[in-house]
N, C-alpha and C positions, 0 to 999 in steps of 0.2 A: 386711439378711440375711433369707432366707426362714425362717419359723417353722412348725414342725409339732408336733403333739401325739402322744404315744404312744397307740396303741390296743392295750392289753395283751391283751385277749381274742383279737383277731384274730391277733396275733403268735403266741400259744401255739397257736392252731389251725393256722396255716400251718406251724409247726415240725413238726407231726405229719403233714403231707400228703406223699404221694410226690412225687419230683422233678418229674414232668411237670405235676402240679397246682400246684406252687409258682409256676411262672412266671405262670400265669393268676391265681393269688391275689395275686401281687405287683402286678399292674395295678390290682386293686381297692384294695389298700393304698395305692398311689401316688396314686390319685385322692382318697383321704381324707388323714388326717394320718399322719405317721410319726415315729419316734423320731429323735433326733439323736445322732451320735457326739460324744464329748467328747474333747479332747486327752488323750493319755496321756503318761507319762514316756518311753515308747518312741518313737523316731523312725521315720519311714517310709523304707524303703530303695528306691532307684530306680537301676536299672542300664540303660544304653542301649548297645547294641551297634551301632556305626556302621561296622563293617567292610564292609558292603554298601551304603554310601552311594552309591558310583558306580553301583550297580544301582537307585538311587532308592528305597531302603527302609531303615528303622531298626527294630531289634528291641528291645522294651521288656520288662523284668521289674520288678515291684514287689512289696514285702512290706509290707502295711499292718496295724498292730496293731488288733485289733477285739475286740468283746465280743459274745456271743450276742444275737440279736435283729435287728430291722430296721436297715438301714444304707443311707444315700444317699451316693453319690459324685458329684462334679462333674467335668466336663471344662471347663477355663477357656473362658469365652465372650467376655467383655469384656477385651481385651488392652490393658494400659496403654500409652498413647502412640498407639494406633491409633484411638481415639475412636469405636469402633463394635463391635457384637457379631459379630466375624469370626473367632472361634476356629475353626481348620480341622478340625472334628470329622469332616467328610466323608472325611478322609484316614486315619482310624483303621480298621484291619482286623484280623480274627482275634482279637477280644476274648474272653478266657476268664478265669473266676474259679475258684479251687479252694482247698481246704484239706486237708492230709493226704492228697493224691493224689485227692481226691474233688471232682468238679465241683459248682459252686454256680450255680444258675439266677439270671438277672438280667432286668430289664425296664426299658425306657426310660420316663420320664415323658412322657405324651402332650401336656402343655402346656409344661413346662420341658424341652425336648428335649436339653439338655446335662446332664441329671440321670439317673443310673442307680440303680435300687433293687434291693436284695438282702435276703435273710433269712439271717443268719449262724447256723448250727446250734449247738446246745449243745456246749460243750467246745472250741470253736475260738477261738484267741487271735491267729492271724495269717492274713490273707487274701492269697493269692498271685494276682497279676494278670499276664497276659501279653497283649500285642498288638503289632502292627506299625504304624508310621507311614509312610505312603506319600509319598515325596518327588517324585512325578511331576506336581505342580501346574504350571500354565503360568507363564511368566516375566513375571508381572504381579502387581499387588496389593502386599501388604505381606509380613510374615513368613510368612504362609500360602502365599505364592507359591513358585516354584522357588528352592530353597536349596542344591542340591548339583549338582556336575558330576563328571566322572571324576577330578578332581584336588582338589576342595575340598568343604567342607560347613559350613553355619552351623546350629548346633543351638540352637533356641529351646525352652527347657525346658517352656514351657506346652503345647507340642504333644505331649509324650510323658509326660504324667502325669494321674492322677486324684487328687482329694483329698476327704476326708470333709467332709460338712456339719457344722454344729454349733459352729464356732469361726471366728475370723478367720484370714486368710492369714498373720498374724504369729504365730499360736499353733502352727501345725503345723511340726514340724522334719523336715527331709529330710536323708538321707545319700545324695548323688548319686555315681555313678561312671560312667565312660565308657570304652569300648574303641574305639580308632581303627584305621583301616587301617595296615598295617605301614609304618613310616617317616614317617608324617605328624607334623607339628608342630601346636601349638595355642596359642591365646591366649584368656584370659578374666580377668574380675575375681574369679572364685571362688578362694578360698584352696585350695591343693592340700595334702592330708594325706599322700598317698603316690603314687608313680608306679612302676610295674613294667612296663618296656617300653612297650607301646602301651596299657596299661590305667592309667587315672588315677582315683584315689579322692580326692574333694574333702571338705573339712571339713564337719561338720554345719552347716546354715544354715536359717533360717526360710523358709517357702514364698515369701514376697514377695521375699526376696533371691535365691532360686534363679531365679524367673521373670524377675528383673531382671538376670540375669547370663548372657547367651548365650555359647556357645563357638564360636570360629572355628578351623577346622583345615584342613590342606591339605598336598599334596605339595610345592608350591613356596611357601615361607614365608619371611618376613623379619620380624625384630623390630628396632625402632629405639627406643633410649632417648632421650627428648626432654629429660629433666631429670636427667642423671647427677650423682650426688653430693648431690642435694637430698633433704630428708626425705620429701617427697611424690612418689613416682615417677609419671611419665607415659610411656606407651609406645604406639607404633604397631605393631600386629600385622597384617601384610599377607599374605593368601593370594591366589594368582593361578592362572590356568589355564596359565601358562607362566613360565619363569624370566626371559624377556626383559621381561615386564611389570613386574618388580620393580626394574628398573634406573632408579630415579628420579634425576634430576639433583641434584647437591649443592645448587645454588642454589634448587631447589624444596624440597628437604628442610629447608633452613635456615629457611623460613617457619613451620614447625610449632612449633619451640621458641618463636618469637616469639608465636604464637597462645596458648601456655600463659602466657607472661609477660603479655601484654595482658589476658587473662582475670583474672589475679590482681589487677592494678591496678584493673580495672573493678569487680569484686565485693568485693574486700577480704578474702575468706575462701574456703576450699575445703571443701566438705561431703562429702569422700570420703577414703578411706585411700590411694588411688592411682587412676589413670585409664588405661583402655585404649581407644584408637581401633581398633576391629576393622574393617579395610578389606578388602572382597572385590572383586577385580578379575576380572570375568567377563562375557562377553556373553550367558551362558546362565542367569543367575539374575535374579530380580526386582530392579529397581533402585529404591532408596529409602534413607532414613536413619531409624533408629528409636532414640530416646533411652533410655538407662538411667542409673542414678545414678552408677555407677563405670565405665561404658563406653558405647560407642555402636556400633550395628550399621550400618555404612556400605557400601552396595553400589553399584558403578558399573561402567562399561565396562572391558574388560580393559586397554586402553592409556591409561587416563585419567591415569596419572602420567608417561607418556613421550611423548605426542603433544601438540602445542601446543593444538589445539582441545579435546582432552579435559581438559587441565589447567585451561583457562579455565572449562569447564563444571563441573568438579569443585570449583573453588575454594571455594565457599560451603557445601559439604555438611558438612564436619567442624566449622567454626565454629558452624553452626546447632545441630547435635546436641550439641556441647560446652556451649553456653549452656543447654541443657535440664537439665544437671545442677543448675543453680541455679534456672532458671525452668521448672518443670514437675516436677522431682523433689524438690528441697528446698522450694521454694515451689510449692504446687499448689492450684488451685481446690478448695474443699470438696466440690463436686459430683463431682469426679474422684477423690477419695480414698475409694473404696468399701472396705468391710471384706472383700469377697471378689471373685472374678472373674465372678460371676453377676449381681450387682446392677447395673442399668443406670446408666451414667455420664451426668452432665449436662454438656453441652458449651458452655453459654452463655458461659463466660469464655474460650473459645479465642482470642478476639482479644487476650487477654493471654498465655495459655499459648503459642500459636503465633505470634500477630502480633508481640508484643514480642520473642519469640525470633528471628523473621525479621529484625526491625530490628537487634537487638543482634548477631546472627550476621553480618549484612552489614557492620555497623560494624567488628567484629573482623576480618572478611575484609580490609577496607581497612587497618586499623591494623597487621595482621600482615604486610602486603605480598603476601598470596595473590592479591589483585587490585590493580592500580595504581589511583591516584586517578582517572585518566581513565576506566578501565574501570568503576570503582565508580560514577562519575557516569552513565556510559552505561547501566549496569544499572538504576539508579534512574530514569533517564529512561524506560526501556522499561516498567518497572512502573507508573509514574505515568501515562504516556500510555495504556497498555492499560486502566487503570481509568477514566481520563477519557473514553475513547471507548466504554466498555462500556455498552450500552443497558440491560442487566439491572439496573443501579443505579437505573433509573427506577421499578422496581416492587419489587425485593427489597432490603430494608435490610441493611446489614452484619451487624447482630445476627442476622438469620435465617440467614445463611451459617454461623454458628456453631451456632445451635439445630438446624439441619437437617443438620449434619455427618455423622451416621450413614448417610444415604443419598446426600449430595452427594459423598462420597468415591468412590462407585461411578459417578458421572455420567461420560458419555463426552465426547468433544471436540466432537461435533456441536451446533451452536447454543449453545456454551458461553458466548458473549458475551451471549446473551439470557436463558438460564436462570440464569446465574452458577453457580459451583462453590464450592470451599472458599476463598473470597476473603479470609477472615480472615487468611490468610498475607500476601498482597500488600497489601490495603488496611489491614491491621493495621500493616504496615511504615510506610506513609506517615502513618497516624494517629499512631504513636509518634514519627515525625520531627516532626510538627506539635506534639506534646507537648513534645519536646525544645527546639524553636525557641521555643515559648511560654514555657517555663521560663527560657530564656536572656534573652528579651526582658523578662519581668517582673522579673528580678533584675539587670538590667544585666550579663548574662553571668557572674554569680557562681555560679549554680546551673544544673544540667543533669541529664540522665538518668544521668550518671556518679554524681551524688550519690544519685539515686533508687535505683540498683542497690546502692550500698554500704549504704543503710538497709534496703531491702526484701529484698535477697538476702544481706546480710552476716551478722553475728552470729558465734557460736562455730563454728569449723570443726573438721575433723579426722576426722569419720566421718559416714556417711549419717544424715540426719535428715529429718523431714517437718514442715513448718509450713504449715498451710492458710490460705487467704485468701478473701475475698469482694470484691464491688465496692466496698463502703465502705472496706475496708482500702487498696485502691488509691488511692481519692480522698483518704483521710486522709494517706497518705504524700506525695502531691503537695502537699496543703495545708501540710504541715510545711515544705516547701521554698519555696513561694510561695503565700500566701493568694489564692484565686481560685475562681470557680464551676467547679471541675473536674468536678463531677457533671454540670452542664448542658453543659459543653464536650464531655464524652465521650458523653453520651446524644444530643446533636445529631448526632454522627458515626455513632453506632450505630443509631439508630432511624428517622432520616428517610430517605425516598427522595430521590435527587438530593442527598445530604448534602454538607457542605462538601467541595469537590473536592480530589483529590490535587494538582492544580496549585497550589492555595492553600498546601498544605504545602510544596511546593518553593519557592514565592515567599517564604514565611515564613523559609526557611533562607538566603535571599539569592541565589537562582537562578531561572531561568525555563525553561519548556519551549518549544522551537521545533521546527518540522518543515522538513526540506529533503530533497533527493534523495541526500544522502550517507548510506549505510547506517549504522545503529547497530551498533557493533562487536559488542556482546553478542547482538543479534538476528541478525546475520549469522552468528555462531558457532553459535547454536542452530539456525538454519535449515540450515546445512551438516551438522550432526550428525543432524538429523531428516530430511534430504534432502527439503526442501520450499521453496517460494517463498511468503513471507508478505507480501502486499500489503494487509493488513487496514486500515492507516491511510490507504490511498488508495482503490482501487476496492472494497475490502471482501472480498477473497478470500484464503484460505490454501489452497495447492494442493501436492500431493505431486509428486515429480519425474516420476511417470508420468501426471500430469494429473488425478489423483483429487482432488476437492474435499474438503478436510478440514473447513473451516468457512466460514461466510458471515456477515459482520457485518450484524446486523439493522438495516434502515433504510438501508443503504449503496446505492451505485449497482449493485453486483452483486445485492443483494437485490431491488431494484426491477426488475432485468432478468430475474429468475426463477430465479436460482441457488439450489441447496440442497445441503447436505452429502450425500455419496455419489454425486453426479453425477461425470462425467469429461469433462474438456476434450479434445477430439479435434484441433481446429484453431483457430488464431487468425488473423483477417484473411486467410483463404485459405491459410495455411501450416500444416503439421503441427505439433502442439504439441511444443516442446522446452523445456529448462529456463528459458531467458531469453525465451521467446515472449511471455509475459504482460507482463513488464517493458518489453520493446521496444514492445509495442502501447500501453501506458500512456504512454510517453514520446512516441510518435508522435502520439497523440491530443491531447497538450498544445498542438500547433501547428495543429490543424485542428478542424473542427466535426463530422466524421464519427464516428458511434458505433463502438465496437470490436465487430466481428462475430466471434462465437465459436460454433463447432459443439460441442454438448454431447450426450453420451450419458447417458440416464437410464433404466437398465434396458435394455429392448429398443428404446427410443425414441431417435431422433436428431433434433435440431432445431438451428436457428441462433437464437441470442439476441443482442440488441443491448444493449450496455452504454454508456449515454450519460455518459461520464466524461472530463473534460478538465483535471483539476487536477494532473496529474503524479504522480510518486512522492513519498511522504512517509514520512520516518523521524524518530523523536524524538531530541532531544539537549538537554542543559542548557547554558545560557549564563549568565554572571554578571550579576547586577543590581547595579550599582555604587551604587545609591541605598540599599542595605540592608546590614547587617552580614553578613559571610560566615560564618554559623554552620556551614554544611555542611562547609567545609574544616576547621573546628575539630573537628567531630564525627568526621571520617575520620582526623584526625591521630593518629599513635601517641602513647601515653602512657607506656609502660613505660620508655622511656629517661630519663624524669624521676625515676624511683625508683632510689635507691641499692641495688644488689643486694649 
């Protein structure tokens, strides 16, 4: 937390200055030390008018209890779960402060740009704050991206509030209220105190709970109770841009109660009062998943629940974010458990926070039936093969993908295989598969990551709690299951370049990666949705349906031929480029020695490049290694039916 000292003499002087001079004096005060607000018994009132959400704007009113003297207010900068300082302060407009009808001047801190400084006049006990939050961001990024359409809105409270310095986010109490467009329904983990038509008043909550509890609302809305009659409710709240998008097939819906059951068996405790899956179905919002303790913000394409390709792509999203309630919210790296939203977070353990969640989420996806066993193996083959062939692993260790997360999240697709990105998700998944297989091998299949989860993530449940950990805690828990040099094992994977390969993790689980001309079903699905041709494992090119080169595998035949991201393929072997042109040319080159001739546009330049590649199409799959125990099938096998309900 930032610390400042009171400069009493300057404060008294500023209080006597005319309004125009106050703003200039505040900058001087901001550059020095300033006093801190202390929590009062009075809560902060926050009202959000979302009736103009379709117009891409929210109207915000706040009432903050204050005392005369200098005051600093924060706009949340480091948003939990986003792992970088991306609070969307650029979308704040019309900011005004007043008390008793009189305006109060303010000035931004020139170093800490998310901090606002004011001087509260004598006799003032309540500060009125008004501003708009602009919802017109592009449909990319995370919660700061597009969040509203004509028919729905996702309200992230961190976007529409300021809070005083001087205490932790657990100490400030907020009374939030919200007005929705006429007839819209909503879903949230926040307890409702009162509802009068389209206006909802929520019960008082600490700031950390408020920011952790988004509200999904919309015209086309559906609620599904996943655990009716049970003490701990689980609900899917779904908002869509059309009523048709809500028509999920019964056989698809049946897998989500299974997901809840499987999670209970895996972790052995639930650290929440109830859980809401907040599912947004729209082609016009940013697509991602963001974890919260008692809910998840899950945004995907409009037809993801009703189209076969969309369902396949969507399958792993809810399991991943659900796992975060245990791994990320209840158990959290100490460096991510900051006392406010301004202190930088330390991302070095994201290979546990996100990597283990990726592993467990995909395990629960298989166990709940959201993906078949075969598709789950295909997905794992694609992840492991992508990492095995990624040349960036030769220079950037896995640990650095976590350390550098605040800027790697913003990295583009160009040269992604050489630069590396937030690979602690995918490589973290195969790392934890390796841990699971090693535990099973060391204990003759008596212990596994199932046991780790019940120890590490279990304990007393029933309400949200936070228990931090460090690297040594992870190692200690593993050693309690099977004595071993777990610290050395993990550090070898984390710190070395060309570390133990993902293929070795697959082999330890009783399977092997092979490559052939048969498309990988999960890769084929991803390519169809992204409208691209991905021949990264063969010639080394990923190309859009219009011929635009998305990425080039560093060191591949395409790289040696001179291809680079941003170029455009115009023709292949003398024929205009079409969707299958590149695949056809690769297959043809397998039976002759002629290079593939490709006309490429690079800006205003056109030229013919020759790719000397003759090894055919290659796509990854898993095949069983009968010489080893089949741990992978055990890992994917459902567990909940073994428990008497």
